[in-house]
C-alpha positions in Angstrom: -2.4 14.8 -35.6 -1.7 17.6 -37.9 1.3 18.1 -40.3 2.7 15.7 -42.8 6.0 17.4 -43.5 9.0 15.1 -43.6 11.0 17.7 -41.6 8.9 17.2 -38.5 10.9 15.3 -35.8 9.2 12.4 -34.1 8.7 12.9 -30.4 9.6 10.7 -27.5 7.5 7.7 -26.7 6.1 4.8 -28.7 5.9 5.6 -32.4 4.2 4.1 -35.4 5.7 3.1 -38.7 5.3 6.6 -39.9 7.5 7.9 -37.1 4.8 9.8 -35.2 4.0 9.1 -31.6 1.0 7.1 -30.4 -1.2 9.3 -28.3 -3.8 8.2 -25.8 -7.0 10.2 -25.9 -9.4 10.7 -23.0 -12.1 13.4 -22.7 -10.3 15.6 -25.1 -6.9 15.3 -23.5 -3.9 13.6 -25.1 -0.8 12.0 -23.6 1.9 9.8 -25.2 1.4 6.1 -24.8 4.1 4.5 -22.6 4.5 0.7 -22.4 6.4 1.3 -19.1 3.4 2.9 -17.5 1.1 0.2 -18.9 3.4 -2.5 -17.4 3.2 -0.7 -14.0 -0.6 -0.6 -14.3 -0.6 -4.4 -15.0 1.5 -5.2 -12.0 -1.5 -3.9 -9.9 -3.2 -7.1 -10.9 -0.4 -9.2 -9.3 1.1 -10.0 -12.7 4.9 -10.4 -12.2 6.8 -7.4 -13.5 8.6 -9.3 -16.3 5.3 -10.7 -17.6 3.6 -7.4 -17.3 6.3 -5.8 -19.5 5.9 -8.5 -22.1 2.2 -7.9 -22.2 2.8 -4.1 -22.5 5.2 -4.8 -25.4 2.7 -7.0 -27.2 0.1 -4.2 -26.8 2.6 -1.6 -28.2 3.2 -3.8 -31.2 -0.5 -4.0 -32.0 -0.8 -0.2 -31.6 2.1 0.4 -33.9 0.5 -1.8 -36.6 -2.5 0.5 -36.7 -2.6 3.6 -38.9 -4.3 5.5 -36.1 -1.9 7.6 -34.1 -4.6 8.6 -31.6 -6.0 5.8 -29.4 -9.0 6.1 -27.1 -8.3 4.8 -23.5 -11.3 2.4 -23.9 -9.7 0.9 -27.0 -6.4 0.5 -25.2 -8.1 -1.3 -22.4 -9.9 -3.6 -24.9 -6.6 -4.3 -26.6 -4.9 -5.1 -23.2 -7.8 -7.5 -22.4 -7.3 -9.3 -25.8 -3.6 -9.7 -25.2 -4.2 -11.0 -21.7 -6.8 -13.4 -22.9 -4.6 -14.7 -25.8 -1.9 -15.3 -23.3 -4.3 -17.4 -21.1 -3.8 -14.9 -18.3 -7.4 -15.3 -17.2 -6.8 -14.6 -13.5 -5.1 -11.3 -14.3 -7.6 -10.4 -17.0 -10.4 -10.7 -14.4 -8.4 -8.6 -12.0 -7.6 -6.0 -14.7 -11.3 -5.5 -15.3 -11.9 -5.3 -11.6 -9.2 -2.7 -11.1 -10.6 -0.6 -14.0 -14.1 -0.8 -12.6 -12.8 0.4 -9.2 -11.0 3.4 -10.9 -14.2 4.4 -12.7 -16.0 4.4 -9.3 -13.4 7.0 -8.1 -13.2 5.0 -4.9 -9.8 5.3 -3.2 -7.9 2.3 -1.9 -6.7 2.5 1.7 -4.3 -0.1 3.0 -3.4 -0.2 6.7 -0.3 -2.2 7.5 0.4 -2.9 11.1 3.0 -5.0 12.9 5.8 -4.7 15.5 9.1 -3.0 14.9 11.4 -4.8 12.5 9.0 -7.1 10.7 9.3 -5.4 7.3 6.3 -3.1 7.2 8.0 -0.2 5.4 9.5 -2.5 2.7 6.2 -4.1 2.0 4.4 -0.8 1.9 6.9 0.6 -0.6 6.8 -2.4 -2.9 3.0 -2.6 -2.7 2.7 1.1 -3.5 4.9 0.5 -6.6 2.8 -2.4 -7.8 -0.5 -0.6 -7.2 0.6 2.8 -8.5 -0.1 4.4 -5.1 1.9 7.6 -4.6 1.0 8.4 -1.0 2.6 6.3 1.8 2.4 7.5 5.3 4.4 6.1 8.3 2.8 6.4 11.7 6.2 7.1 13.1 6.3 10.2 11.0 2.9 11.3 12.5 4.3 10.6 16.0 7.4 12.8 15.2 5.2 15.7 14.1 3.1 15.4 17.2 6.2 15.4 19.4 7.1 18.8 17.9 3.8 20.2 19.2 3.3 18.5 22.5 5.9 18.4 25.2 6.8 15.3 27.1 5.2 16.6 30.3 1.9 17.2 28.4 1.8 14.0 26.3 4.5 11.6 27.5 3.3 8.6 25.5 4.5 9.9 22.1 8.0 10.7 23.3 9.2 7.1 23.4 9.6 4.3 20.9 6.7 1.9 20.7 8.6 -0.8 22.7 9.7 1.8 25.3 6.4 3.5 25.7 6.0 1.9 29.2 8.4 4.5 30.4 5.9 7.2 29.6 3.1 5.7 31.8 2.7 8.1 34.7 -0.1 6.5 36.7 0.2 3.5 39.1 -0.7 0.2 37.5 -2.1 -2.9 39.1 0.0 -6.0 39.5 -1.6 -7.7 36.5 -1.0 -4.8 34.1 2.0 -4.7 31.8 3.4 -1.2 31.5 4.9 -1.9 28.1 1.5 -2.8 26.7 -0.4 0.0 28.6 2.1 2.6 27.4 2.0 1.3 23.8 -1.9 1.5 23.9 -1.7 5.1 25.1 0.7 5.9 22.2 -1.5 4.2 19.6 -4.6 6.1 20.8 -2.8 9.4 20.5 -1.2 8.7 17.1 -4.5 7.4 15.6 -5.9 10.9 15.9 -3.3 11.9 13.3 -3.9 8.8 11.2 -7.6 9.5 11.0 -7.0 13.1 9.9 -4.7 11.9 7.1 -7.1 9.2 6.0 -10.0 11.7 6.0 -8.0 14.0 3.8 -7.2 11.2 1.3 -11.0 10.4 1.2 -11.8 14.1 0.5 -9.2 14.2 -2.3 -10.1 10.7 -3.6 -6.5 9.6 -3.4 -5.4 6.1 -2.6 -3.2 5.7 0.4 -1.0 3.2 2.3 -0.5 3.8 6.0 2.2 1.6 7.7 3.3 1.5 11.2 3.3 -0.2 14.6 0.4 2.0 15.6 -2.0 0.3 13.1 -3.5 -2.0 15.7 -6.7 -3.8 14.7 -9.8 -2.5 16.5 -8.2 0.8 17.7 -9.5 2.9 14.8 -13.0 1.7 15.5 -14.7 4.9 16.5 -18.2 5.3 15.1 -17.1 8.3 12.9 -14.1 6.3 11.6 -16.3 3.3 10.7 -18.7 5.5 8.7 -15.9 7.3 6.9 -14.1 4.0 6.0 -17.2 2.9 4.1 -16.2 5.4 1.4 -12.9 3.6 0.6 -11.9 0.2 -0.4 -10.2 -0.8 2.9 -7.6 -3.6 3.5 -6.2 -3.8 7.0 -3.5 -6.3 7.7 -0.8 -7.2 10.2 2.7 -8.2 9.3 4.4 -10.6 11.7 7.6 -12.6 11.9 6.8 -15.6 14.0 10.3 -17.0 14.1 12.2 -15.0 16.8 15.6 -15.7 15.3 14.4 -14.5 11.8 12.9 -11.4 13.4 16.2 -10.6 15.1 18.1 -11.0 11.9 15.9 -8.4 10.3 17.6 -5.7 12.4 21.0 -6.9 11.3 20.0 -6.8 7.6 18.4 -3.3 8.1 21.6 -2.0 9.7 23.6 -3.2 6.7 21.1 -1.7 4.2 21.2 1.7 5.9 25.0 1.8 6.3 24.7 1.4 10.1 22.6 4.5 10.6 20.0 2.7 12.6 20.5 2.1 16.3 20.7 -1.7 16.1 22.0 -2.1 19.7 19.0 -0.3 21.0 16.6 -2.5 19.0 18.3 -5.6 20.3 18.2 -4.4 23.9 14.5 -3.9 23.5 13.9 -7.1 21.5 11.9 -8.8 24.3 9.6 -5.8 24.5 9.3 -5.7 20.7 8.2 -9.4 20.7 5.7 -8.6 23.5 4.2 -5.8 21.5 3.9 -8.2 18.5 2.1 -10.7 20.7 -0.4 -8.0 21.7 -0.9 -6.9 18.1 -1.5 -10.5 17.0 -4.0 -11.0 19.8 -5.9 -7.9 18.6 -5.8 -9.2 15.0 -7.2 -12.5 16.0 -10.0 -10.8 18.0 -10.9 -8.5 15.0 -10.5 -11.2 12.3 -7.7 -9.2 10.6 -5.5 -10.7 8.0 -2.1 -11.7 9.4 0.9 -12.4 7.1 4.0 -14.2 8.4 6.7 -12.3 6.5 9.2 -15.1 5.8 9.7 -14.2 2.1 8.9 -10.7 0.8 7.8 -11.8 -2.7 5.4 -14.4 -1.2 4.1 -11.8 1.3 3.4 -9.3 -1.5 1.6 -11.9 -3.4 -0.6 -12.7 -0.4 -1.3 -9.0 0.1 -2.4 -8.5 -3.5 -4.6 -11.6 -3.4 -6.2 -10.3 -0.2 -6.8 -6.9 -1.8 -8.7 -8.5 -4.7 -10.7 -10.6 -2.3 -11.8 -7.3 -0.7 -12.6 -5.8 -4.2 -14.7 -8.9 -5.1 -16.6 -8.8 -1.8 -17.3 -5.1 -2.4 -18.6 -5.8 -5.9 -20.7 -8.6 -4.5 -22.2 -6.3 -1.9 -23.1 -3.8 -4.6 -24.6 -6.4 -6.8 -26.7 -7.7 -3.9 -28.0 -4.2 -3.3 -26.4 -3.9 0.2 
């Protein structure tokens, strides 16, 4: 940092006792230190936000005591580890190290969140993205809407209906033992997954982490040979969100209507509630067959905790595979 004139104004951000900002230095680049950004990084370990901010403040205090205004990123990480260790946050210290190792590998995280309409997928995806610092969230309903703009109903009927109404798009005769709701839904999933794979492929090319949420994320239905090979390049967590209690599931639609000022068509959802539950049963059956994580979304905070725990289980398994030379 050049200049020692007293007329120089301190800049925004954390500043030392001399009034000059603390700069993080990495590969010749400098950015102001932010305890807010550090706290956000720490929540990726599952550390509760209020505790993450306290740790970030303790780190800031240590930095401000030092005469150095430029701090190497490695030194910052070491200081974070010391503060976490001193606070007996061993679980989060271990996860912090794991998360940094993952970042150094430049390996993107891809989380696929499936589940029937109204179980809370989009809420979980948004809060998980906030905790992990993931900036890209894709809804499979958005993919379906884009595809609808390019393919007419006569050409591709499956994508022109909601997931629980997709049976209306089935144009071929079905046997007596075949459920049109499930068959139509499977057709829709198969079509939408073409778009999902293209988006995941782009994220892999760009090395950008991604969360994909939607009813179309059905376990086992992205399992083409090419997709399996491509997914080896990412740290993948696939999960299904469910609401096992039918009354609680129904109440989600009422709450969602209030939160969106009545903009959602609640009457339509409730008319199709039996079909929505039927789709959930099918997704859960596929999850059991594929050994996919299923989370019963009774409490959003508990659900997020379970998801973060599951993600670190995947990271540990991945590191174990590398250590074993697999």
